[in-house]
C-alpha positions in Angstrom: -16.7 -6.6 2.3 -14.3 -6.7 5.2 -13.6 -3.4 7.0 -10.1 -2.8 8.6 -10.4 0.1 11.0 -7.3 2.3 11.7 -7.7 1.5 15.4 -7.0 -2.2 14.7 -3.9 -1.7 12.6 -0.7 -3.3 14.2 2.3 -1.1 14.9 5.6 -2.9 14.7 9.3 -2.1 14.2 10.9 -2.0 10.8 12.9 -5.0 9.7 16.1 -3.0 9.9 15.2 -1.4 13.3 15.3 2.1 11.9 11.7 3.1 12.6 8.1 1.8 12.9 5.5 0.6 10.5 1.7 0.3 10.8 0.5 -3.0 9.3 -2.9 -2.8 7.7 -3.2 -6.3 6.3 -1.0 -9.3 5.7 -1.4 -12.8 4.3 -1.3 -15.4 5.5 -2.9 -13.9 8.6 -0.3 -13.3 11.3 2.7 -13.9 9.0 6.0 -12.4 10.0 8.3 -10.3 7.8 10.0 -13.3 6.3 7.0 -15.4 5.4 4.2 -13.2 4.0 2.6 -13.7 0.6 1.5 -10.0 0.5 1.6 -7.1 3.0 0.1 -3.6 3.1 1.5 -1.1 5.6 2.2 2.5 6.4 5.6 3.8 7.6 6.5 7.0 9.4 9.9 8.1 8.2 11.7 10.8 10.2 15.2 10.7 8.7 17.2 9.7 5.7 18.5 6.2 5.4 18.5 2.8 3.6 15.4 0.7 3.1 15.1 -2.8 4.6 15.9 -5.6 2.1 13.1 -8.1 1.4 14.5 -10.9 -0.8 12.1 -12.1 -3.5 9.6 -9.3 -2.9 8.2 -6.6 -5.2 7.3 -3.3 -3.6 5.2 -0.2 -4.4 5.6 3.0 -2.4 3.3 6.1 -2.3 3.6 9.2 -0.1 0.6 9.7 2.2 1.7 12.9 4.0 4.7 15.2 4.2 6.8 16.9 1.5 8.1 13.6 0.0 11.4 11.8 -0.5 14.0 11.2 -3.1 14.5 7.5 -3.8 17.9 6.1 -4.9 17.2 2.6 -6.3 20.3 0.6 -7.5 20.4 0.6 -11.3 17.9 3.5 -11.7 18.0 7.3 -11.9 17.0 9.1 -8.7 13.2 9.5 -8.3 11.5 12.3 -6.4 8.3 11.0 -4.9 5.6 13.4 -3.5 2.0 13.1 -2.3 0.7 13.9 -5.8 3.1 11.5 -7.5 2.0 8.2 -9.0 3.0 5.3 -6.7 6.5 3.9 -7.5 7.1 0.2 -8.1 10.5 -1.4 -7.6 12.1 -4.6 -6.3 12.4 -4.7 -2.6 15.6 -6.7 -2.8 17.8 -4.2 -4.5 19.8 -1.6 -2.5 17.5 1.4 -2.0 17.9 4.6 0.1 15.6 7.5 0.8 16.4 11.2 1.4 13.6 13.3 2.8 12.8 16.5 0.9 11.6 18.6 3.8 10.9 16.8 7.1 9.1 13.6 8.1 6.7 11.8 5.9 4.2 8.9 6.1 4.2 6.4 3.2 2.2 3.5 1.9 4.0 0.2 1.3 2.5 -2.6 -0.7 4.6 -5.8 -1.0 4.0 -9.1 -2.8 6.1 -12.3 -3.0 7.5 -12.5 -6.5 6.1 -15.5 -8.4 3.3 -15.9 -5.8 1.3 -12.7 -5.9 1.3 -9.5 -7.9 -0.2 -6.1 -7.2 -1.1 -2.7 -8.6 -1.6 0.6 -6.6 -3.6 3.5 -7.9 -4.1 6.9 -6.2 -7.5 8.6 -6.6 -9.0 12.0 -5.5 -12.4 11.7 -7.2 -15.3 9.3 -7.3 -14.1 6.0 -8.8 -15.6 2.6 -9.8 -13.3 -0.3 -9.0 -13.5 -4.0 -9.7 -11.5 -6.8 -8.1 -9.0 -8.3 -10.6 -9.9 -11.7 -12.0 -8.9 -14.3 -9.4 -8.0 -11.6 -6.9 -9.3 -8.9 -4.7 -9.0 -5.2 -3.9 -8.0 -3.3 -0.7 -9.0 0.4 -0.5 -7.1 2.7 1.9 -8.9 6.0 2.8 -6.8 9.1 3.4 -9.9 11.2 4.2 -12.9 11.2 6.5 -16.2 10.0 5.0 -15.1 7.9 2.0 -18.2 5.9 1.1 -17.7 2.4 -0.4 -20.7 0.8 -1.9 -20.7 -2.8 -3.3 -22.7 -3.8 -6.3 -24.7 -6.1 -4.0 -26.0 -3.1 -2.1 -23.8 -3.1 1.1 -22.1 0.2 2.0 -19.6 1.4 4.5 -18.1 4.7 5.4 -14.3 4.9 6.0 -12.4 7.4 8.1 -8.8 8.4 7.9 -6.5 5.3 7.4 -9.4 2.9 7.5 -9.3 0.2 4.8 -11.8 -2.2 3.3 -11.3 -5.5 1.4 -13.5 -6.0 -1.7 -13.9 -9.2 -3.6 -16.1 -7.7 -6.3 -17.0 -4.4 -8.0 -17.7 -1.3 -5.9 -18.3 2.4 -6.2 -16.1 4.8 -4.1 -17.5 8.2 -3.3 -15.3 10.8 -1.4 -16.9 12.5 1.5 -14.4 15.4 1.5 -10.9 16.5 0.5 -8.1 14.0 0.3 -7.2 10.9 -1.6 -7.7 7.2 -1.4 -5.7 4.3 -2.7 -6.9 1.3 -4.6 -4.7 -1.7 -4.1 -5.3 -4.7 -6.5 -3.9 -8.0 -5.4 -4.0 -11.3 -7.3 -2.2 -14.7 -7.2 0.2 -15.5 -10.0 -1.0 -18.5 -11.9 1.5 -21.4 -11.4 1.6 -22.3 -15.1 2.7 -18.7 -15.9 5.7 -19.1 -13.7 7.1 -22.1 -15.6 
């Protein structure tokens, strides 16, 4: 179990220069925006505009705070995304634009390099039992104070707002108050399956 405290997250500019993002975790460690295998971050969005393009990347987006946004993804119908909505998955290399519903928002972005890694993002508000996917691992992002994460091996940690933890096996997550938490499953794509 590896804890990633909010105070240690890295703030950096968006790829298109239109705002800032808070990087929670990336692989390989220290990889830039052109060379990551996977990346988990939060972005503060203050205005309408286009998304940065990431060739060969798949993305999942969830609203963490604010009224939400309308997503216009090329080839799809407009999608309204709010805090209570299920996370939305789409290719990060198709033209995409966002229109804010009512003021600034903060969102969660999970991105994986297509053909190398895959991911799944789930939003929870109640106690949950999670297990790392076969051949992969799980990141948990807390959007509340006092989320208790206990591994099957007996280790436990308490997470505050925007803290995260990496799990390589099963764990029980117990909320310590109101709010949500996100379970992000990441796993490598088996080479033979890409042939």
